[in-house]
N, C-alpha and C positions, 0 to 999 in steps of 0.2 A: 452558509458561507459568510453572511454578514457578520456573525459573531466572531468567526475566525479573523476576519479582516480588522474588526474593532480591537481585538486583543493584540494582534500583531502591530497595529498602529500605536497602541499604548506602549508596547515594548520599545518602539522607536523613540517615543517621547521620553521614556525613562533613560534611554541611552544618552540622549542629548543632555538631559538634566545632570547626569553624573559626569559627563565630559566638561560641562560648565563649572561644576564644583572643582574638578581637577585644575582647570585654568585659574580659578580664584585662588587656589592654594599654591600653585607652582607656575613659574614663568614658562610659557610654551610658545613655539612658533606656529601660528595659526595659518592653516592652508599653505604653509611654506612661503608666506608673503611677509608677515610682520610678527613681531614678538609682543606678547602681552601676558598679563597674569602675575601670579606671585604676590597678590595684594595683602594677604594675611598668612601667618604661619599656621601649619596644621596642628592645632591643639584643641582641647575640649572647649575652652572659652570661645574661641573663634567658630567652632562648630555650632555652639548655641547661638552666637551672633548671626551667622549666616542663615540658620534655621529660622530664627525670629524674623529676620528681614524678609525671608521667603514667605513665611506664613502671614506676616503683616500685610503683604500685598495679595497673597493668595486667598485669605479668608473673605475679605470683602468682594473680591472678584468672583469667588464661588457663590457667595450669597446673592449676587446680582444675576448670575446666569443659571443657578440651580433651579429656581422655580420654572424656568422655561423648559428645562429638561424633565422635571417632575412637578406637576401642578400642585399637589397637596403637600409640598415640601414643608412649609411653615406650620401647617396644621399637624403634621406628624411630629414635628419637633416639639410643638406646644403640648401635645398629648403625653409626651414622655415624662412630664412632671406629675402626672396622675399617679396615685398610689399603686394601682395595678400595673403600671408601666415602669416603675422605679428600677426593677432589675434589668430591664432592657436598656434604660438610661445608663445604668452602671456598666453594662456590657459595652455600650458605645463609647463611654468615657474611658473605660479600660482599654478599648481598641486604640483610642487616641494616645493614651500613655505608651502603649507598645509601639505605635508609629513614631512617637517622639524618640523612644529609645533606639529603635533600629536606624532612624535617620541620623541621630547624633553619632552613633558608632560607625555607620557607613561613611559619613562625612570624613571622620578621622582616617578611616582606612583608605579612602580614595586619595586623601592628601599625602599619605605616606608611602604607598606602593602604586604601581601602574594601575590605571583604571580598570583594564580588562581583568587583571588578577583579582582586584578587590571585588569586582562584580561576580567573578567565577566563584570566589569563596562565599559571597553572599547568596548566590543561587544554589547553594547546597540546601537551602531551606526546605525543599520538598522531602528530604530525608528526615529532617526533624519533625515536619508535619506528619509524616507517616508514623513516627514514634509517638507523638502526642495523641494522634488518633487511636493508636493501639491502647495507650494507657487510659484515655478518658472515654473512648467510645467502643473499645473492645475489638477494633479492626486490626487483628494481628497480621503483620506482613508475612507473605509466603517466602519460601526458600529463594525463589527467583528475585523477589524484592530485596531480600537481604544481600544477594549477590550484587544487585544494582547499587545498593547503598555503599557496599565496599568499594565498588568501582568509582563512585562519586568521591569518596574520601581519598582514594588513591590519586585521582585526577587533581583534586585540590592540593594534595601534597606536592605534586609535580609543578604546580603553579607558584609555589612559595619561592620568594627570592632568596638567593644564597647570601647570608649575612656576611658583612666584612667588618673590619676593625673600626670604621668610622660611622657606618650607618646601620649596623646590625640591629641595635636596639629599636630604632625607628621601623625597620623592616618587620621585625617580629611583632611589634605593637600593631602595625597595620594588618598583619595576618590574623592576629587574635581578634581584633575588633571587627574584621571582615566576617569571620566565622560567627561571632556572637551576635552580630547584626542579623545574620541569617536565622539564628535561633529566635530572636525577638520577632522577626517578621513571620516565622512559622506560627508562633503564638498569635500574632495579629490575624493571620488568615483563618485560624481555627475559630477565634472569637468572631470574626467577620462572617464566616459561613453560618455560624449559629445565629447571629443577629439577623441575617438576611431572611431567616424563616418568618420573621415578624416585622422587619423594618426594611424599607427600600434602600438600595445602595447609596442614593444621592444624599439623603439626610444623614445617613451613617458616615459618609465621607466628610460631610461638612462638620459634624461633631468631632471627628478625628482631627481635622485640620485645626479647629478652634482649640481643642485640648492641647495640641502640640504648640500652638501659639502661646497659650497661657503658661505652659510648663517651661518653654524656652525663655520666655520673659522673666519668669521667677528665677531661673538659673542665672540669668544675667545680673539680676539684683543681688543674689546670694554670693556670686563669684564675680564681682566687677573687675574689669581689667582696663589698662590704659588704652583708650580708643581715640584720643584727641588727634593723633597723627595718622590715622587710617585714611586711605584714599576713598572717601565716601561715594563719590560719583560712580566710579566703576563698580563698587560693591552694590550700589542700588540698581545699577543696570543689570549686573549679574543676578541680583535678587529677583528682579522683575522677570528676566528670562527664565530663571529657575522656577519661579512661581507658576508661570504659564505652562512649563513642561510638566511640573508636578500635578497641577490641577487637571490638565488634559490627560496625563497618564493614569491617574487614579480613577477619574470618572469613567474613562473608556474601559479600563480594566474591570471595574466593578459592574458596568453595564454588560460587558462581555461575559463575565461570570454568570450573570443573570440569564443570558441567552444560551450559553453552551456548557455551563457548569464549571466549578472551580478546578476540577482535575484536568479537563481539556485545556482550560486557560493556562494552567501551570505548565502543561506540555508545550504550549506555544511560547510561554515566557521563558522556558528553558533555553531558547535561542538567544536570550539577552546577552550572555557573556560574549558569544561570537559576534553579535551585532555591535556590541560595544568595542570589541577589539578592532573591527573594521572601521568603525566611526572614529575611534581614537587615532588609528593609523592615517586615515584620510584628513582629519581635522587638525591634529596636533603632532603628527609624525611620531607617535609613541611606538617603540620597538619592543619585541619580545624575543627571548631565546627560543630555539627549536623545541627544547624540552617543555618550556612554559606553554608554547602553542599546542603541543600534544596534550598537556594538562587541560587547557581550555576545551579542546575537542572532546576529550574523554568525559569531562563533566557535562558538557552540552548534550552529548549523545546519551549518557547514562541517565541524566535527569529526564530527558525526553522519553526514554524507554520506561522509566519508573512511572511517569505520569500517564503514559499510554496504557500500561498494564493496569493501573488503578482505575482507568476509565472503562475498561472492558467488563 
């Protein structure tokens, strides 16, 4: 039961994290009381900036707390430089690169389309995880699983916003980046599960965070933008809150995977789109059409059934 509660709590933290990103990108009425947000426009450069600020705060925070969660933290990290551990180090850094990719794409998607829709598209990742497992590990999906995958894709289609003459391009950009972020996260989970055979989730998570920090910093150097007029105080506040949510969510999720397994954790995580829809409705009064709500429900139910079947 403890493992279930840990993963469920991690899902709540992830929901808060993505609503925070939505507020940073778009002005919202928070709790129906005051308006705030819209501090930066939703583009790739600002996604790198917000990710860098989040990780700049999150990496030292994680470094200070991680040894209390896992005593041999720094010993395990130091051993990764040994020749016999090099491949495991490359796996961990590769996981960090995939974390960077999925976060950048998800940031863009959340900024362009409603949070719950972006998260619903992102949470099609178990479908891609099943396909990658089939290709690399020979775990061929059954007919039942193919049916569930089709239902997931149908539900995602229902959540897509109808483009109009003024915002159509932005809508479809948000849809595409939402789906591709799910593909990147599916690859991340495959790499993580393989790495957990030899490496504890805590040092793996710290390496992923550090890699994301370095890559987002490099991207800011390669593609500099005008930042002198940005409202830095609310951005740093948002970055701190986002760092706390990201750190808590990833640590709890990885610890939960260690207790109950990745497939059961994915089943619980499938509730994330529905949780996000409720949270966005409560916190920033985001509304969805009835068809989009049906799509959210179909994806949540289908991914849950897929993960449940995989765990049997």
